[in-house]
C-alpha positions, -999 to +999 in steps of 0.1 A: +005-033-235-017-053-262-012-048-295-034-028-314-054-043-345-047-037-379-066-003-397-081+004-431-067+027-450-088+052-476-074+028-505-090-003-484-060-020-476-056-031-436-023-027-421-018-061-397+002-062-367+009-031-340+013+000-348+043+019-350+051+057-346+077+079-363+076+118-345+088+140-368+101+177-356+113+205-375+139+228-357+155+260-364+170+278-335+153+258-309+180+253-282+155+264-259+127+238-262+143+212-280+156+188-252+123+190-234+103+180-263+124+153-271+124+141-238+088+135-237+090+117-266+115+094-254+097+083-224+062+077-238+049+042-218+040+029-261+077+037-273+081+053-302+100+035-328+120+066-341+121+104-336+134+126-364+143+154-362+148+175-392+173+205-387+173+237-411+207+251-402+200+259-366+230+285-355+219+285-316+231+250-307+199+234-313+217+199-324+239+197-293+212+199-269+205+164-281+239+153-271+228+136-240+207+106-260+235+103-285+234+065-277+200+062-287+192+045-316+158+056-319+168+095-326+177+103-365+187+140-370+185+150-410+207+182-412+192+197-439+216+229-437+194+255-451+162+271-437+135+258-463+105+261-440+083+240-419+064+224-445+096+213-465+112+198-433+079+180-427+081+164-458+113+153-451+110+137-423+079+120-436+096+103-463+124+095-439+095+078-415+098+043-416+067+036-389+029+033-397+020+064-382+037+096-386+032+124-355+042+161-367+055+178-332+065+217-331+102+217-314+078+236-280+052+205-278+052+184-242+039+151-246+019+135-217+034+098-216+005+081-226+002+104-256+012+075-282-008+045-266-041+067-266-033+076-300-030+038-311-062+030-297-080+060-320-060+044-350-073+010-341-110+022-346-107+033-376-087+066-383-061+080-412-055+112-395-059+125-356-061+161-344-057+165-304-066+191-284-040+217-272-029+237-241-006+266-238+020+254-213+033+291-200+003+306-188+024+326-166+029+355-196+001+373-209+012+361-240+003+328-232-030+335-215-040+356-250-030+328-274-049+302-254-079+323-254-075+327-288-074+292-296-103+281-274-127+304-292-115+312-328-088+279-336-103+246-317-090+217-342-129+206-354-126+239-370-093+245-383-082+206-386-046+215-376-034+210-341-005+204-319+006+168-319-013+162-353-007+130-367-015+107-396-007+072-416+025+077-435+010+067-469-013+094-462+009+120-455+030+110-486+000+115-507-009+148-494+026+164-485+027+198-474+027+229-494+062+237-498+056+273-518+044+284-479+078+293-469+066+305-436+045+288-405+010+296-414-023+277-429+003+251-447-009+230-416-046+235-428-039+230-467-019+199-453-052+185-438-073+195-469-054+177-489-060+146-470-095+149-466-102+158-503-081+123-509-106+103-489-087+099-459-106+095-427-101+125-402-108+120-365-107+149-335-106+138-302-105+160-274-097+137-245-058+138-258-044+168-246-011+179-255+009+212-238+031+242-259+049+267-250+046+299-271+068+334-269+065+350-236+079+382-252+062+406-273+091+408-300+085+367-302+048+373-304+055+398-330+075+368-350+046+346-348+016+368-363+040+384-387+050+347-402+013+339-402+004+367-421+037+363-445+017+327-453-018+346-464-006+358-498+013+327-509-022+307-500-046+331-518-024+337-549-002+303-548-031+279-536-059+294-544-051+305-578-068+340-570-060+366-592-027+388-578-049+420-582-074+403-564-053+391-533-037+426-533-075+440-532-080+416-501-048+425-481-056+465-488-093+457-473-082+438-444-055+465-436-083+492-437-104+473-414-078+467-389-070+507-391-106+514-388-109+490-355-075+504-339-090+544-345-122+533-329-113+517-300-142+502-290-141+467-315-110+456-300-122+467-263-153+444-268-126+416-282-104+416-258-130+417-227-144+386-245-111+369-248-100+378-211-133+362-197-115+324-209-082+336-192-074+321-157-071+358-145-101+371-158-111+408-164-078+418-149-062+410-189-085+430-206-060+459-210-033+436-218-052+412-245-064+450-255-030+460-261-021+424-279-046+426-296-034+458-315-003+439-322-016+408-337-033+429-362-003+452-370+021+423-373-002+402-391-007+429-416+030+436-420+036+404-431+011+399-456+026+437-473+061+420-467+050+389-493+031+412-516+059+434-523+082+400-529+055+388-552+051+419-569+085+429-572+095+393-585+070+395-613+085+432-625+116+417-624+123+408-668+129+372-672+163+360-682+165+351-722+166+311-725+193+297-748+178+284-776+189+246-787+172+237-819+189+198-824+167+175-825+172+158-790+171+190-772+137+194-788+125+157-779+139+162-744+120+197-740+088+179-756+091+150-731+092+174-701+059+192-710+043+162-713+052+150-684+046+182-662+016+185-643-009+212-647-007+230-614-039+252-616-056+223-630-046+202-602-055+225-581-089+232-587-091+193-587-085+192-553-105+219-540-139+202-560-130+168-544-124+185-508-162+198-517-174+167-520-155+147-494-148+168-463-160+151-434-149+139-401-160+122-372-154+136-336-144+112-310-165+112-279-154+143-254-133+127-225-119+145-191-085+163-202-060+145-180-030+170-172+003+152-188+026+136-164+061+148-156+084+134-180+110+105-167+146+111-167+165+116-196+167+087-222+202+086-244+202+092-281+226+092-309+220+124-332+233+120-368+247+145-394+228+134-421+201+109-422+209+078-440 
């Protein structure tokens, strides 16, 4: 395959030579899916330079599923030993990456064999960050069909920015970084892209590149997914957007009231279920299932929001420990140095939002007919490590 030419970054520099790809996969108890995800990455027609699995202390044998690739030098495992959240895991992977482009995958994503080859062409055309389209793999379950319909209607990549298989230049990932104050999986990806755009990096959406991913097939997994998204909302509103806690509580109370009214009136959620079922492969036969899942979605989301709010309010109500006072000249000088070096988080947040309003833009790549991903080849050997070098 012909090497892709260099591309210009937001800083104006030009990277010459063929592009190399680092694939970062955060994991926590992903034994059911991680092997298939890694197999698809290592079977690419344009080989990845490395696959970095960042594990947050899995207890279900996730890392054991990587043993068949023990001899493949492309596979690197970073065992953090502590679950710090998907944002922190992605930042760890980006810092460890050595490729020009960093591809962020969840552990349930199945790439087509030509994914990296097609992605290289988009970067060669001048992109700094690329969103692609996604499809749910397991449409045999009602939750899968519901989430796919919800994705198509409410969360297309051009609207929310993030997508399964999102990628960006390594320098862009290190400049933006994911917000680690969001501990769950919800909203940290959109905030990351907003930071990229605010910094002037060029974002493109290519609907011709399609990846497939698996979603929870059972209702408990569906609840856990939306409960996790709900937990992130107060962190985003209070910690990142800087809204007063009282206002965040009022907004979440209003959302809870609206959800309760919708559930009691029945009709609003029935209309939503009908609209989503029209996008399902089973059509209107899914109306009743989608109606039930709509109620479960809102209930789980609101539960997650209030869990975080209670935790934040409880932390604010606890008395702060008294700090030891050291009046020595060396201690005073050290404290002054730390104070002068510490950035103002509120000022930085305001600056980023202001810049995002001025700079936000993207170029949508011409739509192409989506091709179903090929079945991955046989497994390629790999070599997991206990810790990254």
